[in-house]
C-alpha positions as CSV (number, residue, x, y, z in Angstrom):
1,M,64.3,5.8,-8.6
2,H,67.6,4.3,-9.5
3,E,68.0,2.1,-6.5
4,P,65.5,-0.3,-4.9
5,L,63.4,0.8,-2.0
6,V,65.2,-1.7,0.3
7,K,68.7,-3.1,-0.3
8,M,69.2,-6.4,1.3
9,L,72.5,-8.1,1.6
10,C,71.3,-11.7,1.8
11,H,74.7,-13.1,2.0
12,K,75.4,-11.1,5.2
13,G,71.9,-11.9,6.6
14,A,70.7,-8.4,7.5
15,I,69.4,-5.3,5.9
16,A,72.3,-3.2,5.1
17,A,70.6,0.0,3.9
18,L,67.2,1.6,3.4
19,A,66.6,3.9,0.5
20,I,63.4,6.0,0.2
21,D,63.2,8.8,-2.4
22,R,61.4,12.1,-1.8
23,L,58.4,11.2,-3.9
24,T,57.7,8.0,-2.0
25,L,58.1,9.8,1.3
26,T,55.8,12.6,0.2
27,L,53.1,10.2,-1.0
28,T,53.4,8.2,2.2
29,L,53.0,11.3,4.3
30,S,50.1,12.5,2.2
31,L,48.4,9.2,2.5
32,S,48.9,9.2,6.3
33,L,47.4,12.7,6.5
34,V,44.4,11.7,4.5
35,L,43.9,8.6,6.7
36,A,44.2,10.6,9.8
37,L,41.7,13.2,8.6
38,A,39.3,10.4,7.6
39,L,39.6,8.9,11.0
40,A,38.9,12.3,12.6
41,L,35.9,12.8,10.5
42,A,34.6,9.3,11.3
43,L,35.1,10.0,15.0
44,A,33.3,13.4,14.7
45,L,30.4,11.7,12.8
46,T,30.1,8.9,15.5
47,L,30.1,11.5,18.2
48,A,27.4,13.5,16.4
49,L,25.3,10.4,15.9
50,T,25.7,9.4,19.5
51,L,24.5,12.8,20.7
52,T,21.6,12.7,18.3
53,L,20.5,9.3,19.4
54,T,20.9,10.3,23.1
55,L,18.7,13.4,22.6
56,T,16.1,11.4,20.7
57,L,15.9,8.8,23.4
58,T,15.7,11.5,26.1
59,L,12.8,13.2,24.2
60,T,11.1,9.9,23.6
61,L,11.3,9.0,27.4
62,T,10.1,12.5,28.3
63,L,7.1,12.2,25.9
64,T,6.3,8.7,27.2
65,L,6.4,9.8,30.8
66,T,4.2,12.8,30.0
67,L,1.7,10.7,28.2
68,T,1.6,8.1,31.0
69,L,1.1,10.8,33.6
70,T,-1.7,12.4,31.5
71,L,-3.5,9.1,31.1
72,T,-3.1,8.2,34.7
73,L,-4.6,11.6,35.8
74,T,-7.4,11.2,33.3
75,R,-8.3,7.8,34.6
76,C,-8.2,9.1,38.3
77,H,-10.5,12.0,37.4
78,R,-13.0,9.7,35.6
79,R,-13.1,7.2,38.4
80,A,-13.8,10.0,40.8
81,G,-16.6,11.2,38.6
82,D,-14.9,14.5,37.9
83,R,-14.0,15.9,34.5
84,P,-10.4,16.8,34.0
85,R,-9.8,20.5,34.3
86,W,-7.6,21.5,31.4
């Protein structure tokens, strides 16, 4: 690039011009696309992990309730002197 990326005219106190070459613009757009894809992938993985944890917790709760109910019924049958009928 023959000219600087930003030309500043300090004696006038403001930016007079902005020069960006095609290569810099292409690299910037490519990097933005890569970052956007990485963010989308991170969000997808976060969603998948959240759904997996939710399913795991649901199954754990279901198994806990089933075991609790089974133990309760077993104790009730033993107190009554009956054997559980499986």
